[in-house]
N, C-alpha and C positions, 0 to 999 in steps of 0.2 A: 086525494092521494090515499093509497091503500096502506102506506107505512112500510111497505116492503123495500128492502135495500136492493139496489141494483148492483150486481157483481161487476167489478172492473175486469176488463180483459187481462189475462195473465201475460206478462212480458218477462223476458230475460235479457240481461246485458252481457255482451261479449267482453273479453279482457280489454279490448281497445275502446269500450264504452258504447259500441253500437247496440241498439235495442232490437231484439228479435221478438216477434209475436209467436203465437201458438202454432201457426201454420209452418213458419220457417223452422221452429224448434222441432216440430213433429217430423219434418222432412229430414233434418239432420239426424234425429234419433233413428229414423227408418234407414237412412244411409249407413249409419254406424252398425246397426243390427244386421244388415244384409251384407256389408262389406267393410270390415274394420279398416282396410287400407284407404277408404274414402276420406278418412281424417288424418292420413299420414302428413306429418309436417304441421298440423294444426295444434295449437296450444289449448288444451282442455283445462278449464279452471272451474272450481266449485265455489259456492258462496262461502264467505268467511265464517268460521265457526263462531257460534254465539259465545258471549263472555267478554271479559275485559282483556285488553292486550297484556302481554307478559311484561313484567317490570324489568326483566333481564335484558330487554332490547333485542332478544332473539326470539325465534319461534319456540313455542313450548309453553309450559305453565310455570308460574312463579311459585317458589316454595311458600308454604303457609305456616303460620304459627297461630295456635288457638290457646287462649287462656281465660280464666275466670276472674271477675272483679266484683266488688260490692255494687249494689244498686245505686248508692250515693255517688260513687266515682263514675259510674256509667252515665248517670244523669248530668253530672257536671261536665263530663267529656262531650256529651251531646250538645249541651248549651254552648260550650267553648267552640266546638266544631261549627255549629250554626252561626255563631258570631263571626267566625273567620271565613265562612262560606266554603267549608270543606266537609269531610266525613270523619267519623270517629276512627275508621281504619287508617286514613291518611295521617291523622294526629298521632295515633299509636305508632305508625311506621316512622314518622319523623322523630318522635321521642326516643324510640329504641335505636334508631340510626345515630342520633346524637350521643346517647349513652355509650354505645359500642365504640364510637369514634373517640370519645374522651378516655375510655378505658384502655384504648390502644389495642 
């Protein structure tokens, strides 16, 4: 073997889960470019944006809070998060949510 990687054929999925290959996708693109009415009534979707889903339950971005802490607290939080099988962000979010709830 030469060690070269063989490229996989490119495919796209429609909104209903049907897989399209390069030939069909190229045909659709050509149809669209030549006559936009060719896609009238068709639902055009784009791949989901990279990143985590919003915590608000709606589309959009979740508000962020950034703060500094000591290396010691960070290390302890990382160990605690690992023990719980979660992330430091999830731990911090949970702690702040509990604090705000108690404060009313």
